DSSP file (Angstrom, degrees, kcal/mol; ACC not computed):
  #  RESIDUE AA STRUCTURE BP1 BP2  ACC     N-H-->O    O-->H-N    N-H-->O    O-->H-N    TCO  KAPPA ALPHA  PHI   PSI    X-CA   Y-CA   Z-CA
    1    1 A D              0   0    0      0, 0.0     3,-0.1     0, 0.0     0, 0.0   0.000 360.0 360.0 360.0  -0.1   30.2   52.1    9.5
    2    2 A G        +     0   0    0      1,-0.3     2,-0.3     0, 0.0     0, 0.0   0.401 360.0 120.8  84.4  -4.9   26.7   51.3    8.3
    3    3 A C        -     0   0    0      0, 0.0     2,-0.3     0, 0.0    -1,-0.3  -0.656  48.6-151.6 -93.2 150.1   26.7   47.8    9.9
    4    4 A I        -     0   0    0     -2,-0.3     2,-0.1    -3,-0.1     0, 0.0  -0.879  19.0-113.1-117.4 154.4   24.2   46.6   12.5
    5    5 A S     >  -     0   0    0     -2,-0.3     4,-2.2     1,-0.1     5,-0.1  -0.337  28.6-110.1 -78.7 165.3   24.8   44.1   15.2
    6    6 A Y  H  > S+     0   0    0      1,-0.2     4,-2.8     2,-0.2     5,-0.2   0.895 120.1  54.2 -61.4 -40.6   23.0   40.7   15.3
    7    7 A D  H  > S+     0   0    0      1,-0.2     4,-2.3     2,-0.2    -1,-0.2   0.896 108.4  48.6 -61.9 -40.4   20.9   41.9   18.3
    8    8 A E  H  > S+     0   0    0      2,-0.2     4,-2.4     1,-0.2    -1,-0.2   0.898 111.3  51.0 -64.8 -39.5   19.8   45.0   16.4
    9    9 A F  H  X S+     0   0    0     -4,-2.2     4,-2.5     2,-0.2    -2,-0.2   0.931 110.2  48.5 -62.4 -46.6   18.9   42.8   13.4
   10   10 A V  H  X S+     0   0    0     -4,-2.8     4,-2.5     1,-0.2    -2,-0.2   0.914 111.5  50.2 -60.3 -43.9   16.8   40.5   15.7
   11   11 A A  H  X S+     0   0    0     -4,-2.3     4,-2.4     1,-0.2    -1,-0.2   0.904 110.9  49.0 -62.6 -41.5   15.0   43.4   17.3
   12   12 A M  H  X S+     0   0    0     -4,-2.4     4,-2.4     2,-0.2    -2,-0.2   0.910 112.0  48.3 -65.2 -41.6   14.2   44.9   13.8
   13   13 A M  H  X S+     0   0    0     -4,-2.5     4,-2.5     2,-0.2    -2,-0.2   0.905 112.3  49.0 -65.6 -41.2   12.9   41.6   12.6
   14   14 A K  H  X S+     0   0    0     -4,-2.5     4,-2.8     2,-0.2     5,-0.2   0.921 111.5  49.1 -64.6 -43.5   10.7   41.1   15.7
   15   15 A T  H  X S+     0   0    0     -4,-2.4     4,-2.5     1,-0.2    -2,-0.2   0.917 112.2  48.7 -61.6 -43.7    9.3   44.6   15.4
   16   16 A G  H  X S+     0   0    0     -4,-2.4     4,-2.3     2,-0.2    -2,-0.2   0.907 112.8  47.4 -62.6 -42.9    8.5   44.1   11.7
   17   17 A T  H  X S+     0   0    0     -4,-2.5     4,-2.5     2,-0.2    -2,-0.2   0.919 112.5  49.0 -65.4 -44.1    6.8   40.7   12.5
   18   18 A D  H  X S+     0   0    0     -4,-2.8     4,-2.4     1,-0.2    -2,-0.2   0.911 112.1  49.0 -61.6 -42.3    4.8   42.2   15.3
   19   19 A W  H  X S+     0   0    0     -4,-2.5     4,-2.6    -5,-0.2    -1,-0.2   0.918 111.0  50.0 -63.3 -43.5    3.7   45.2   13.2
   20   20 A R  H  X S+     0   0    0     -4,-2.3     4,-2.4     2,-0.2    -2,-0.2   0.912 111.4  48.3 -63.4 -43.3    2.7   42.8   10.3
   21   21 A K  H  X S+     0   0    0     -4,-2.5     4,-2.4     2,-0.2    -1,-0.2   0.927 113.2  47.7 -61.8 -44.9    0.6   40.6   12.7
   22   22 A A  H  X S+     0   0    0     -4,-2.4     4,-2.4     1,-0.2    -2,-0.2   0.893 111.5  50.9 -64.1 -39.8   -1.1   43.7   14.2
   23   23 A S  H  X S+     0   0    0     -4,-2.6     4,-2.6     2,-0.2    -1,-0.2   0.914 111.0  47.6 -64.8 -43.5   -1.8   45.1   10.8
   24   24 A R  H  X S+     0   0    0     -4,-2.4     4,-2.7     2,-0.2    -2,-0.2   0.913 111.8  50.1 -63.9 -42.3   -3.4   41.9    9.6
   25   25 A Q  H  X S+     0   0    0     -4,-2.4     4,-2.4     2,-0.2    -2,-0.2   0.918 111.6  48.5 -62.0 -43.4   -5.5   41.6   12.7
   26   26 A Y  H  X S+     0   0    0     -4,-2.4     4,-2.5     2,-0.2    -2,-0.2   0.927 112.9  47.8 -62.0 -45.7   -6.7   45.2   12.3
   27   27 A S  H  X S+     0   0    0     -4,-2.6     4,-2.5     1,-0.2    -2,-0.2   0.906 111.5  50.5 -62.6 -41.9   -7.5   44.6    8.6
   28   28 A R  H  X S+     0   0    0     -4,-2.7     4,-2.3     1,-0.2    -1,-0.2   0.915 112.2  46.9 -62.7 -43.7   -9.4   41.3    9.4
   29   29 A E  H  X S+     0   0    0     -4,-2.4     4,-2.6     2,-0.2    -2,-0.2   0.899 112.2  50.0 -65.9 -40.9  -11.4   43.1   12.1
   30   30 A R  H  X S+     0   0    0     -4,-2.5     4,-2.7     2,-0.2    -2,-0.2   0.919 112.3  47.5 -64.0 -43.6  -12.2   46.0    9.8
   31   31 A F  H  X S+     0   0    0     -4,-2.5     4,-2.8     2,-0.2    -2,-0.2   0.915 112.9  48.7 -63.8 -43.2  -13.4   43.7    7.0
   32   32 A K  H  X S+     0   0    0     -4,-2.3     4,-2.5    -5,-0.2    -2,-0.2   0.927 113.3  47.2 -62.1 -45.4  -15.5   41.6    9.4
   33   33 A S  H  X S+     0   0    0     -4,-2.6     4,-2.3     2,-0.2    -2,-0.2   0.924 113.8  47.1 -62.5 -46.0  -17.1   44.8   10.9
   34   34 A L  H  X S+     0   0    0     -4,-2.7     4,-2.5     2,-0.2    -2,-0.2   0.920 112.1  50.4 -62.7 -44.6  -17.8   46.2    7.4
   35   35 A S  H  X S+     0   0    0     -4,-2.8     4,-2.3     1,-0.2    -2,-0.2   0.916 110.9  48.7 -60.4 -44.2  -19.2   42.9    6.2
   36   36 A L  H  X S+     0   0    0     -4,-2.5     4,-2.4     1,-0.2    -1,-0.2   0.910 111.4  49.8 -63.9 -41.5  -21.5   42.6    9.2
   37   37 A N  H  X S+     0   0    0     -4,-2.3     4,-2.1     1,-0.2     6,-0.2   0.902 111.1  49.0 -63.7 -40.8  -22.7   46.2    8.7
   38   38 A L  H  X>S+     0   0    0     -4,-2.5     5,-1.5     1,-0.2     6,-1.4   0.880 111.9  49.1 -66.7 -37.2  -23.4   45.6    5.0
   39   39 A M  H ><5S+     0   0    0     -4,-2.3     3,-0.6    -5,-0.2    -2,-0.2   0.901 110.3  51.7 -67.7 -39.7  -25.3   42.5    5.8
   40   40 A K  H 3<5S+     0   0    0     -4,-2.4    -2,-0.2     1,-0.2    -1,-0.2   0.900 114.2  41.1 -64.9 -41.5  -27.4   44.2    8.5
   41   41 A D  H 3<5S-     0   0    0     -4,-2.1    -1,-0.2    -5,-0.2    -2,-0.2   0.450 111.6-116.6 -91.0   2.6  -28.5   47.1    6.3
   42   42 A G  T <<5S+     0   0    0     -3,-0.6    -3,-0.2    -4,-0.6    -4,-0.1   0.611  79.8 122.1  80.0  11.6  -29.1   44.9    3.2
   43   43 A S      < +     0   0    0     -5,-1.5     2,-0.5    -6,-0.2    -4,-0.2   0.728  50.7  87.0 -78.3 -21.5  -26.4   46.5    1.1
   44   44 A L        -     0   0    0     -6,-1.4    13,-2.6    -9,-0.1     2,-0.4  -0.698  57.9-179.5 -87.4 123.0  -24.6   43.3    0.5
   45   45 A H  E     -A   56   0A   0     -2,-0.5     2,-0.5    11,-0.2    11,-0.2  -0.967  17.2-149.9-123.0 136.9  -25.8   41.3   -2.5
   46   46 A L  E     -A   55   0A   0      9,-3.3     9,-3.5    -2,-0.4     2,-0.5  -0.896  12.7-150.0-103.5 134.7  -24.6   37.9   -3.7
   47   47 A H  E     -A   54   0A   0     -2,-0.5     2,-0.7     7,-0.2     7,-0.2  -0.914   4.4-145.9-109.3 126.1  -24.9   37.2   -7.5
   48   48 A D     >  -     0   0    0      5,-3.3     4,-2.2    -2,-0.5     5,-0.3  -0.808   5.4-162.0 -90.6 114.2  -25.4   33.7   -8.7
   49   49 A G  T  4 S+     0   0    0     -2,-0.7    -1,-0.2     1,-0.2     5,-0.0   0.764  86.4  52.2 -67.8 -26.1  -23.6   33.3  -12.0
   50   50 A L  T  4 S+     0   0    0      1,-0.1    -1,-0.2     3,-0.1    -2,-0.0   0.937 124.1  22.3 -77.1 -48.3  -25.5   30.1  -12.9
   51   51 A T  T  4 S-     0   0    0      2,-0.1    -2,-0.2     0, 0.0    -1,-0.1   0.662  96.0-128.8 -95.0 -17.3  -29.1   31.3  -12.4
   52   52 A G     <  +     0   0    0     -4,-2.2     2,-0.2     1,-0.3    -3,-0.1   0.555  60.3 141.3  80.4   6.7  -28.5   35.0  -12.8
   53   53 A Q        -     0   0    0     -5,-0.3    -5,-3.3    -6,-0.0     2,-0.5  -0.553  43.6-146.2 -85.2 148.4  -30.2   35.7   -9.5
   54   54 A S  E     -A   47   0A   0     -7,-0.2     2,-0.5    -2,-0.2    -7,-0.2  -0.962  13.7-162.0-113.7 130.1  -29.1   38.3   -7.0
   55   55 A I  E     -A   46   0A   0     -9,-3.5    -9,-3.3    -2,-0.5     2,-0.4  -0.945  13.9-136.9-118.0 126.7  -29.6   37.5   -3.3
   56   56 A A  E      A   45   0A   0     -2,-0.5   -11,-0.2   -11,-0.2   -13,-0.1  -0.667 360.0 360.0 -77.6 131.9  -29.6   40.1   -0.5
   57   57 A V              0   0    0    -13,-2.6    -1,-0.1    -2,-0.4   -12,-0.1   0.417 360.0 360.0 -97.5 360.0  -27.7   38.8    2.5
């Protein structure tokens, strides 16, 4: 009939929330790893808009 039970709804919401948390954690770890690698090899530069200087991190 196209309807779902409350228990099915709760299970779907929990699965969605768990997936979203895992996805955010993965993204956060990937960004942290990438940032650290860029800092180590000197590829990451910060630009100061006031002085116009660029600083390698």
